[in-house]
C-alpha positions in Angstrom: 31.6 2.9 -9.9 30.1 3.7 -13.3 26.9 5.6 -12.0 26.2 8.5 -10.0 23.9 9.1 -6.9 21.2 10.5 -9.2 21.2 7.5 -11.5 21.2 5.1 -8.6 18.3 6.9 -6.9 16.2 6.7 -10.2 17.0 3.1 -10.6 15.8 2.5 -7.0 12.6 4.3 -7.7 11.6 1.6 -10.2 10.9 -0.6 -7.1 7.6 0.5 -5.7 7.2 0.7 -2.0 4.5 1.0 0.6 4.6 4.0 2.8 4.8 4.0 6.5 5.2 6.4 9.5 7.5 4.8 12.2 7.0 6.2 15.7 8.6 6.1 19.1 9.1 8.3 22.1 11.8 10.6 23.2 13.5 9.9 26.5 11.2 12.8 27.7 8.1 10.9 26.5 7.4 13.1 23.5 6.0 11.5 20.4 8.2 11.2 17.3 7.4 10.0 13.9 9.1 9.8 10.5 7.8 8.8 7.0 9.8 5.7 5.9 9.4 3.7 2.9 12.4 1.4 3.7 10.4 -1.0 5.7 10.2 -4.7 5.2 9.5 -8.1 6.9 12.7 -10.1 7.9 11.6 -13.1 9.6 8.4 -15.1 10.3 10.0 -17.2 13.2 10.6 -15.2 15.3 8.5 -12.3 13.8 10.8 -9.6 12.9 10.7 -6.4 10.7 13.2 -3.9 9.7 13.5 -0.3 8.6 16.2 2.1 7.8 16.6 5.7 9.1 19.0 8.3 7.6 21.9 9.0 9.8 21.3 12.6 9.7 17.6 12.3 10.7 17.0 14.6 13.7 15.0 11.9 15.4 17.7 9.1 15.1 18.7 9.4 18.7 15.2 9.1 20.0 14.8 5.7 18.0 18.2 4.5 19.4 17.3 5.3 22.8 13.7 4.1 23.0 14.0 0.5 22.6 10.5 0.3 21.0 8.8 1.5 17.7 5.7 1.2 15.9 5.3 0.8 12.1 2.1 2.5 10.9 1.1 1.3 7.3 -0.6 4.1 5.6 -3.7 3.8 3.5 -3.9 5.6 0.1 -6.2 8.3 1.8 -3.5 9.0 4.4 -1.3 10.9 1.8 -1.2 14.1 3.9 0.3 12.1 7.1 3.1 10.9 4.8 3.8 14.4 3.7 3.5 15.8 7.2 5.9 13.2 8.8 8.4 13.7 6.0 8.4 17.5 6.4 10.7 19.7 8.6 7.6 21.0 10.6 8.5 21.7 14.2 5.4 20.3 15.6 4.4 17.3 13.3 1.9 16.1 15.8 -0.3 19.2 16.1 -3.8 18.2 15.3 -2.8 14.4 14.5 -4.8 12.0 16.7 -3.1 8.8 17.8 -3.6 5.9 20.1 -0.6 4.5 22.3 1.0 1.3 22.0 1.8 -0.9 25.0 5.3 0.4 24.8 3.9 4.0 24.5 4.8 4.5 20.9 2.2 6.4 19.1 -0.2 4.3 16.8 -2.0 6.3 14.0 -5.6 5.3 13.7 -7.1 4.2 10.5 -3.9 2.6 9.0 -4.0 -0.6 7.0 -1.9 -2.2 9.7 0.5 -1.3 12.5 3.3 -3.4 14.1 4.4 -2.7 17.8 8.0 -3.7 18.1 10.9 -4.1 20.5 14.3 -3.0 18.8 16.6 -6.0 19.0 19.4 -4.8 16.7 20.9 -1.6 15.3 23.6 -1.4 12.7 25.0 1.3 10.5 24.5 0.6 6.9 26.2 3.3 4.6 24.5 6.6 5.2 21.5 4.8 7.3 21.0 3.1 10.5 19.1 -0.3 10.3 16.7 -1.1 12.9 15.4 -4.5 13.3 12.6 -5.1 15.7 10.6 -8.0 17.1 7.0 -7.8 16.6 5.2 -7.9 19.9 1.8 -6.8 18.7 0.0 -6.2 15.4 -3.4 -5.3 13.9 -4.4 -5.2 10.2 -7.4 -4.5 8.0 -8.6 -6.6 5.3 -10.0 -3.6 3.3 -8.4 -0.6 1.8 -5.6 0.3 -0.6 -2.0 1.2 0.5 -0.2 4.5 0.0 2.4 3.6 -2.6 5.6 5.5 -3.7 7.0 4.8 -7.3 9.6 6.8 -9.2 9.8 9.8 -6.8 6.0 10.3 -6.4 2.8 8.7 -4.9 1.1 6.1 -7.1 -2.2 4.2 -7.0 -2.7 0.5 -7.5 -4.6 -0.6 -10.5 -6.5 -3.8 -10.5 -6.1 -5.8 -7.2 -6.1 -9.6 -8.0 -7.8 -11.5 -5.1 
């Protein structure tokens, strides 16, 4: 390998991503949420999405056990939610309002979109676990700007071409 982890990370940072909070429930029914930028569509037929979660994430077992998750696509104005769910706060949900998906997974109000999913596949991928989910329900808004992550920081869209 002719590059180190830092160089690899910097090069990956050149690809801007949207920011999501992926949520589920623990086996005890407690809400869990983590900020994830490694989210993407996988298939239109059937409707599949995927996200990746660090193998050392303290909530990994909850996502593995649940069988369901919700992906909340954050708006530009929801930066604080991204920071909160990326932190090591003990009670990330304190003061955070949420709705409940059919599966029970928390759905954050005011997002650009959310996808309620059934986990159909999990696979180790290096230092992450890849989750693939079938989209069972979704909602989206036609208005608003996404929260974007680029080169290690939050960014804003410039001109949006209709």
